[in-house]
C-alpha positions in Angstrom: -23.9 21.7 7.3 -25.0 18.1 7.4 -22.9 15.0 7.2 -24.5 14.2 3.8 -23.5 17.7 2.4 -19.9 17.1 3.6 -19.9 13.6 2.0 -21.2 15.1 -1.3 -18.8 18.0 -1.4 -15.8 16.1 -2.8 -16.9 16.4 -6.4 -16.1 20.1 -6.4 -12.5 19.3 -5.5 -12.1 16.1 -7.5 -8.9 17.2 -9.2 -7.3 18.3 -5.9 -8.4 15.0 -4.4 -6.7 13.0 -7.1 -3.5 15.1 -7.0 -3.2 15.4 -3.2 -4.6 12.3 -1.5 -2.2 9.5 -0.8 -2.6 6.0 -2.0 -2.4 2.9 0.3 0.3 0.3 1.1 0.0 -2.8 -1.0 0.0 -4.8 2.2 -3.4 -3.4 3.1 -5.1 -5.0 0.0 -3.1 -8.2 0.5 -4.4 -8.4 4.1 -8.1 -7.8 3.2 -8.7 -9.7 0.0 -9.0 -13.5 0.3 -7.0 -15.7 -2.0 -8.8 -16.7 -5.2 -11.1 -13.8 -5.1 -13.2 -13.4 -8.3 -14.7 -10.0 -7.6 -13.8 -7.1 -5.2 -16.1 -4.1 -4.9 -14.6 -0.8 -3.7 -17.4 1.4 -2.4 -17.0 5.1 -2.0 -14.1 4.7 -4.4 -13.7 8.4 -5.1 -11.1 8.9 -7.8 -9.8 5.3 -7.3 -7.0 5.7 -4.8 -7.7 2.4 -3.1 -9.2 0.8 -6.2 -5.7 0.9 -7.7 -4.3 -1.0 -4.8 -6.9 -3.7 -5.3 -6.0 -4.3 -9.0 -4.5 -7.8 -9.4 -6.0 -9.1 -6.2 -9.1 -10.5 -7.9 -10.3 -11.4 -11.4 -12.4 -8.2 -11.4 -12.4 -5.0 -9.4 -15.5 -2.9 -9.5 -15.9 0.7 -8.2 -19.0 2.2 -6.6 -19.1 6.0 -6.1 -22.0 8.4 -5.7 -20.4 11.6 -7.1 -20.3 11.9 -10.9 -17.2 14.1 -10.9 -15.3 11.6 -8.8 -16.4 8.7 -11.0 -15.3 10.6 -14.1 -11.8 11.0 -12.6 -11.7 7.4 -11.6 -12.8 6.2 -15.1 -10.2 8.4 -16.7 -7.4 7.0 -14.5 -8.7 3.4 -14.6 -10.5 2.8 -17.9 -10.7 -0.9 -17.4 -12.5 -0.7 -14.1 -16.3 -0.7 -14.2 -17.6 2.3 -12.1 -21.2 2.4 -10.9 -23.2 5.1 -9.2 -24.2 4.0 -5.8 -23.6 4.3 -2.0 -22.8 2.0 0.9 -26.5 1.6 1.6 -27.3 0.9 -2.1 -24.7 -1.1 -4.0 -25.9 -1.8 -7.6 -24.7 -5.4 -7.7 -26.5 -8.8 -7.3 -26.7 -10.8 -4.2 -23.7 -12.9 -3.3 -21.7 -11.6 -6.2 -18.5 -10.4 -4.4 -15.7 -12.0 -2.4 -14.7 -8.7 -0.8 -16.3 -5.3 -0.3 -14.1 -2.4 0.8 -14.6 1.1 2.1 -11.5 3.3 2.1 -12.0 6.7 3.8 -15.7 6.1 3.3 -17.3 4.0 6.0 -17.8 7.0 8.3 -20.2 8.5 5.6 -22.3 5.3 5.7 -25.1 4.4 8.1 -23.4 1.4 9.9 -26.5 -0.8 10.1 -27.8 -0.3 6.6 -24.3 -0.4 5.2 -23.5 -3.7 7.0 -26.8 -5.2 5.7 -26.0 -4.2 2.2 -22.4 -5.5 2.3 -23.7 -8.8 3.7 -26.2 -9.0 0.8 -23.5 -8.4 -1.9 -20.9 -10.7 -0.3 -20.7 -14.4 -0.8 -20.6 -16.5 2.4 -17.1 -16.3 3.7 -16.5 -13.0 1.9 -14.7 -10.1 3.5 -15.8 -6.6 4.5 -12.7 -4.3 4.7 -12.7 -0.9 6.3 -9.7 1.3 5.7 -8.5 4.7 6.9 -5.3 6.6 6.2 -4.7 8.9 9.1 -1.7 11.3 9.5 0.6 10.3 12.3 0.0 13.2 14.7 2.8 12.1 17.0 5.0 14.2 14.7 4.9 17.8 16.0 4.5 19.4 12.6 1.6 17.1 11.8 -0.1 18.0 15.1 0.4 21.7 14.3 -1.3 21.1 11.0 -4.3 19.5 12.6 -4.5 22.5 15.0 -4.5 24.8 12.0 -7.3 22.8 10.3 -9.3 22.8 13.5 -10.0 19.1 12.8 -7.4 16.8 14.4 -7.6 13.5 12.4 -7.3 11.4 15.5 -10.5 12.9 16.9 -12.8 12.5 13.9 -13.7 9.0 15.1 -12.2 6.0 16.8 -10.5 4.4 13.9 -9.6 1.4 16.0 -13.2 0.6 16.8 -15.7 1.7 14.1 -19.4 1.0 14.5 -20.4 -1.9 12.2 -23.8 -3.5 12.2 -24.8 -7.2 12.1 -23.9 -9.7 10.9 -20.3 -8.4 11.2 -19.9 -8.8 15.0 -16.3 -9.8 15.3 -13.4 -8.6 13.1 -9.6 -8.3 13.0 -7.7 -5.1 13.2 -4.3 -4.1 11.9 -2.2 -0.9 11.6 0.3 -0.2 8.8 2.8 2.6 9.4 4.3 4.2 6.4 5.5 7.6 4.9 4.0 9.3 1.9 6.4 11.6 0.0 4.8 14.4 -2.0 5.7 17.8 -3.5 4.4 21.0 -1.8 1.7 21.6 -4.4 0.3 18.1 -3.9 0.4 18.5 -0.2 -1.6 21.6 -0.4 -4.1 19.8 -2.6 -4.3 17.1 0.1 -5.4 19.8 2.6 -7.7 21.5 0.1 -9.5 18.2 -0.6 -10.7 17.7 2.9 -14.5 18.0 3.2 -14.3 20.4 6.1 -12.0 22.6 4.0 -14.0 22.3 0.8 -17.2 23.6 2.5 -15.5 26.8 3.9 -16.0 30.2 2.2 -13.4 30.9 -0.4 -11.6 33.6 1.7 -11.3 31.2 4.6 -9.9 28.4 2.4 -7.3 30.8 0.9 -6.3 32.1 4.4 -6.0 28.5 5.7 -3.8 27.4 2.8 -1.6 30.4 3.3 -1.2 29.4 7.0 -0.3 25.9 6.0 2.4 27.2 3.7 3.9 29.2 6.5 3.9 26.1 8.7 5.8 24.3 6.0 8.3 27.1 5.7 8.8 27.5 9.5 8.9 24.0 10.9 12.3 22.3 11.0 10.9 19.0 9.8 9.5 20.5 6.6 11.4 23.8 5.9 13.3 23.5 2.7 12.4 19.9 2.3 11.4 18.5 -1.0 9.5 16.3 -1.2 7.6 16.6 2.1 7.6 13.3 4.1 4.1 12.8 5.5 3.8 10.0 8.1 0.6 7.9 8.0 -1.0 5.2 10.0 -3.4 3.1 7.9 -6.1 1.5 10.1 -7.6 -1.6 8.6 -10.5 -3.8 9.8 -11.4 -7.1 8.3 -14.8 -8.8 8.9 -15.8 -12.2 7.5 -19.4 -12.7 6.4 -20.9 -15.7 8.2 
């Protein structure tokens, strides 16, 4: 299965994505968005998880998302946010019309050269390109066990500390934000089920995997009998200024 098919798989699990995926620390948006911003564009916005964090940081927050089911969920949750169909390589906004363009959990689906060119087109001079990833902290044994079950350790998907970004964004700043997301078991299972590499598996495999995750939660001393489940995250954030 191609990367594009994985990227386009999320709409089939839009409800699980909305229920299970964590939000983002407020400090992330504060670090990315420049003071006095008039418009921020959140690309690959999904159901609006990071879009919510951007609200209040600019006069207008606009969402761009290629999947219709994800856009529908976003619009239902954030009716005052304009949501457009588009991708990182084709943002349906005018030249030099934004003070920040963000990609949360989305840049790795974008061609870095074409995405950088498009972000530079949409940004005003001095505007900011922000790349954001929530990654489970796998230094916790139970979180590392979960990654082994999934067959997809989060820390090995890509180098979140050094993503490939094309010109004109040659130099950027990098920060990490450590935090803990608390969620009930059902929401945690939705988080697992909303991963692209889980969505695309045959139904029987997905069911068996979720059963194995439940057994992990029941057996590991860090999670057994705990409600809510405390999930440690590291949010990796990159900020590039358009020349």
